[in-house]
C-alpha positions in Angstrom: 93.0 106.7 132.4 92.4 109.5 130.0 96.0 110.5 130.7 97.3 107.3 129.1 95.2 107.6 126.0 95.9 111.4 125.6 99.7 110.9 126.1 99.7 108.0 123.7 97.9 109.9 120.9 99.8 113.1 121.6 103.2 111.4 121.5 102.2 109.5 118.3 101.4 112.8 116.5 104.7 114.2 117.7 106.6 111.1 116.5 104.9 111.3 113.1 105.8 115.0 112.7 109.4 114.2 113.6 109.7 111.3 111.2 108.2 113.5 108.4 110.7 116.2 109.2 113.5 113.6 109.2 112.3 112.3 105.9 112.5 115.8 104.3 116.0 116.2 105.7 117.3 112.8 104.5 115.4 112.4 101.2 113.6 115.7 100.5 110.3 113.8 101.0 107.8 113.4 103.8 108.1 109.7 103.2 111.9 109.7 103.3 112.2 107.6 106.4 110.6 104.6 104.6 112.6 105.0 101.4 115.8 103.2 100.5 118.8 104.9 98.9 117.2 104.4 95.5 114.1 106.3 96.5 111.9 103.2 96.5 109.7 102.3 99.5 111.4 99.8 101.7 109.1 97.3 103.4 111.6 96.7 106.3 111.8 100.4 106.9 107.9 100.7 106.8 107.8 98.0 109.4 110.3 99.8 111.6 108.4 103.1 111.3 105.1 101.3 112.2 106.5 99.8 115.3 108.3 103.0 116.3 105.2 105.2 115.8 102.9 102.8 117.7 105.0 101.3 120.4 107.4 104.2 121.2 104.6 106.6 122.3 102.9 103.7 124.0 105.9 103.1 126.2 106.2 106.8 127.0 102.5 107.1 127.8 102.8 104.1 130.2 105.9 105.5 131.8 104.1 108.8 132.4 101.0 107.0 133.9 103.1 105.0 136.2 105.3 108.0 137.2 102.1 110.0 138.1 100.8 107.2 140.4 104.0 105.9 142.0 107.1 108.0 141.4 109.1 106.0 143.9 110.7 102.9 142.4 109.8 104.0 138.9 110.6 101.8 135.9 109.4 101.9 132.3 107.2 98.8 132.6 108.2 97.5 129.2 107.9 93.8 128.7 110.9 92.0 127.2 108.7 90.5 124.4 107.8 94.0 123.2 111.5 95.1 123.2 112.3 91.9 121.4 109.7 92.5 118.6 111.0 96.1 118.1 114.6 94.8 118.0 113.6 92.2 115.4 112.1 94.9 113.1 115.2 97.1 113.7 117.5 94.2 112.8 115.5 93.5 109.6 115.7 97.1 108.5 119.5 97.2 109.2 120.0 93.9 107.4 118.0 94.9 104.4 119.9 98.2 104.2 123.2 96.2 104.2 121.8 93.9 101.4 120.8 96.9 99.3 124.3 98.4 99.7 125.9 95.2 98.4 123.4 94.4 95.6 120.1 92.6 96.0 118.8 91.5 92.7 117.3 94.8 91.8 118.3 94.5 88.1 116.6 91.0 87.8 112.9 91.3 87.5 112.2 87.7 88.5 114.3 87.7 91.6 113.0 91.2 92.5 109.4 89.9 92.4 110.4 87.0 94.6 111.9 89.4 97.2 109.0 91.7 97.0 106.6 88.8 97.7 108.6 87.6 100.7 108.7 91.2 102.0 104.9 91.6 101.6 104.3 88.4 103.5 106.6 89.7 106.3 104.8 93.0 106.3 101.4 91.2 106.7 102.7 89.2 109.6 104.4 92.2 111.3 101.2 94.3 110.9 99.0 91.5 112.2 101.2 91.1 115.3 101.2 94.9 115.9 97.5 95.2 115.5 96.9 92.3 117.8 99.1 93.9 120.5 97.4 97.3 120.2 94.0 95.5 120.6 95.4 93.8 123.7 96.5 97.1 125.2 93.1 98.8 124.4 91.0 95.9 125.8 93.2 95.5 128.9 93.4 99.1 129.9 90.2 100.7 128.6 88.4 100.8 132.0 91.4 100.8 134.4 91.1 103.7 136.9 93.9 106.3 136.8 95.0 105.5 140.3 95.6 101.8 139.4 98.4 102.0 137.0 99.5 98.5 135.9 103.0 97.2 136.6 103.8 97.1 132.9 102.4 97.0 129.4 100.9 93.6 128.4 103.3 90.8 127.5 103.3 89.5 123.9 102.7 85.8 123.4 106.0 84.0 122.7 104.3 82.4 119.7 103.8 85.9 118.2 107.4 86.8 118.7 108.5 83.5 117.1 106.3 84.0 114.1 107.5 87.6 113.7 111.1 86.5 113.9 110.6 83.7 111.3 108.9 86.1 108.9 111.7 88.7 109.2 114.3 86.0 108.9 112.8 84.9 105.6 113.2 88.5 104.3 116.9 88.6 105.1 117.6 85.1 103.9 115.8 85.8 100.6 117.8 89.0 100.2 121.1 87.1 100.9 120.3 84.4 98.4 119.5 86.9 95.7 122.6 89.0 96.4 124.8 85.8 96.2 123.1 84.8 92.9 123.9 88.3 91.5 127.5 88.0 92.7 127.8 84.5 91.2 126.7 85.9 87.8 129.4 88.6 88.2 132.1 86.0 89.1 132.2 87.1 92.8 132.3 84.3 95.4 129.5 84.4 98.1 130.7 85.9 101.4 130.1 82.7 103.2 132.6 80.8 100.9 135.5 83.0 101.8 138.0 81.3 104.1 141.2 82.7 105.7 144.3 82.2 103.6 146.9 79.8 104.9 150.0 81.3 106.4 
């Protein structure tokens, strides 16, 4: 069992070093991977980095454990709910980056505060789900003998996945609303209002 914990911790450190190096390359900062193009810390990117740093090494550690016990018929043993949660955070980060590139209320203090509040709420939910899952892994595998590698990592409650998805959707919907309000002030029609021209 020490192999799983050692692999998890070791891969986590390697991931942190790689992300710090990537941040220096992209933004000349150790924190570059969590910064948006303006240099401000991006909550969706923080979430993506959190899930990557915690769950990526966890998946690799479980794969190494299972491979050492039963190399025949090997699979990663990654539950679909975990993949779904990581995909949700990735989608939020990509969507938020798209909103930033097209304007997102950054020049309006009131709307910016509103967006920040929604993002903080989403970060709290995301962090809570992640901590809950880590606690589930630790409690479930703490005393499992090395020779009894589980079939997969624990599944995540569908309720957790739904709550995470709703919180991340709120971030994107808020960003879209603020962007459209900014465009309206500039005389630009919202994207949803554009219809194909008649032939």
